[in-house]
N, C-alpha and C positions, 0 to 999 in steps of 0.2 A: 689599559692605558700605557703608553710609553712613559717610563718613569721620569724622563727628562722634559715631559710636556705637561701643561696645565690647561684647565678649562676655565674660561672667563665668562662672566655674566654682567650685563649692564642694561639699564632701561631708562625711560623717561627723559630723553634728550630734548624733546619738544622743539626741534629746530624750526625756525621760522617765526617763533614767538618771542617777544610781542611784535617785533618787526624783523625783517631780513637783516637789516643793518645791526641791530642789537644782538641778534642771534649769531652773527658771523664769528665773533671771538670764541664762543662756546663750541661752534662747529669745528673751528681750527684746533681747539684744545682736544676735542674728541678724536680728531684725526691723529694728533700726536700720541694719544693713548693707544689707538689702533696700531700705530707704528711700533710702539713699545711692546705690546702684548703679542704681536705676530711673531716675535722672535722665539717664543716658546709655547705658542698656543697649539693645543691639540684640537680645540674647537672654541668657537665664540657663539654665545647665545645673546640675542637682543630681545629683551622681554617686553617690547611694545612701546608705543608713543615715541618712536624715533623722530617723527615729525609732529608738529602741532596740528597739522591738517594734511590729509592725503586722500585724494579721490582719483581713481583711475577711470577715465573715459576709455572707450575702445581703442582710440588712437592718440590719446593725450594723457600726460601725467603732469603734476604741478611743476612749475618752473623752479629752478634753483637746486641746492643741495649737491652740486656736482663734486665737491671735495669729498664728502662722505660716500656718495655712491661710487665714485671712482676708486676710493681706497678699499671699499668693500669688494668691488670687482677685482682689484689687484690681489687682495688676500685670498679670495675664493679661487681665483685662477692659479694661485700658488699651491693649491691643494688642501688648504685649511678649511674644514667644514664650518659653515655659519648657519645658524638656525634663527628664524625670525618669528616672534609671537605677536599677533595683531593686538594693539591696545585700543582704548576707547577713542583715541584721536586719529588713528589710522585704520579703523575697522572697515573702511571702504576700499581696502587693498584688493586687487584682483590677481593677476598673474605676472605683473611686471618683474618682481623680484625673482620669480622662478624662471622665467624665460630669458631675462636679460642678464641676471647675475648668478643664476644657478643656485639660488638660496631658497630652501623650502620655507613655506609660510604656514603657520599653524593658527587656527581660529579658535581653538579651545585648549584646555590643559592637556599636557602630555607627560608621560612617564619615561625616564631614561635610567639606565644603570651603568655606572662607571666604577670599576674596581670593586664590584660587589656592593656598592653603595647605591641605594635607590633615591632618585630625585623626582619630586612632583613639581612641575614647572608650569607657570601661567602668568599672564599679565596681572590678573587679579581682579579686574573690574567685574562687577555683577556677582561675585562669589560671596558666600557667607550670608548671615542674617542682615536685615536692614537694607539701606540704600535703595528703597523701593522706587523713588522718583527716577533715579538713573536707570534702573532695570526696565521700567516702562518705556523710557526714552530709547533705550537700546533696542527694544523690540521693534519700535517704529523705524529707527535708523537702519536696522539690518533687514527689514522687510523688503522682499524683492520688488514689490510694486513701488515702494518709496524710492528705492535706488533707481528704478526705471524712470520715474517722474523727474528726479533730480538730474538725471543724465541729459534731459532735454534742455536744461539751462545751458546757455553758452558758457564755455569754461571761464571766460573773463568775468562773468557774473557769478557763476557757481562757486568758483574758488575764492573770490573776494568776499562773498557773503559768508561762506563757511569759515574763512580765516577770522572774520569779525566775530562771529558767534563763538568760535573756539576759544577766543581770548576773553570775551565779555560775559559769556554765559557761565555762571559759577557751577551750575549742574554739570556742564560739560568739562570745564577747565579743572574742576576739583579743588579750586582755590581755598574753599572753606574747610577742606578735609586735611590740610597739611598741619595737623596738630596731633601729637601723640595722645591717644585716648586712655592709655593705661593698658597693661597686658591683658587684663580680664575683659576689656571693652574693645580691643582691636579685633575687628570682624574677620580679618584674614587669619588671625591667630585662632579664633574660634572655629573657623572653617577647617583649619589644619588639624585641630584637636579632634574634630568630628570625623575627619577622614581616618585618623589613627585608630578609631574605634573598630574599623573593619579591615584595615590593612596597614602594615608597617611601611613607613618611609623614613629614610635617614635624614633627608633634607626637603624642606618646602621652600621654593624660590619664587618670589613675586616681585612685581614692580607696583605701579599705580599709586601707591600711597605717598611717594616723593619723600619718604622718611627712611634713612638708613636704620634698619632694625635687625638685631640678632637676638633671638629669644629661644631659650631652651624649652621645648615642649614636654619632654620627659628625659629619662636617662640616655636614650639612644636617638632622639629625634630633635632637629633644630629647625626653626623658622628664620629665614633671612629675607628682608626686603632690601632691594638693591639701591634704594634712594633715588637720586636724580642727577642730571647734569645741568641743573639750573642754579642750585645753591650749594649742593654737597659734593658733586663730582666723585661719587662713590661707585664701587663695583665689587663683585664677589669673585673669588678665585678658588678653584678646587685643585689641590696639588697631588691628588691621588689618595690622600689619607684624610684630609680635613678641609672644610669649607670655611673661608674667612672673608670678612668684609673689610675693604681697604679704601683709601682715598687717593685719588690721582692729584699730585701737586706740581707737576712739571708745566 
């Protein structure tokens, strides 16, 4: 890493929820954050659920989000790498980000190394023990036949239906999960500890839980959940030596 640059991580913006009008101030705030971090960003990681719903037809993408998409395009065009991890609300993403914004899209966990520090990064949905109802639902939603059937809905119908379910269905929205379960019961913490049994990682970075968390797993490994941009406006930053969790207040 260039010693003057930092790596930023954020997740769970859920733009579009509960309505476009109510989401707009949060979208504007996130754009201000991007304007701040681009000054010293060596890379930006978006860990999923940037949108509360996203489905790409072959020739159609959801309406709106021009401020965020334009800012991401500007930053990427300036040469700063951006990496996007699909979440449970935007798991129907295809190639729009890759072809239009030159942003790689990851559908599963990935490993990165910066300054000899190893990072295990994912959105976090479906990992670890429990959460069986969501795991079953995800298998249906990611099934190629299910996506093919859904694509036959007119976008005006398909997008409206999905936006309604995304907000109202607690299994999808995760509304019931936004409670700290205790370190021993947090399933992503359990997942990280199990991963450490077979391989060392310095940092585990997840979103999905909507709770900013920073938990020491052992003497050399740390778990961080980046929180959300609905209630907390938190993000993580790696300065080349340590990973910290911060709150954006501008």
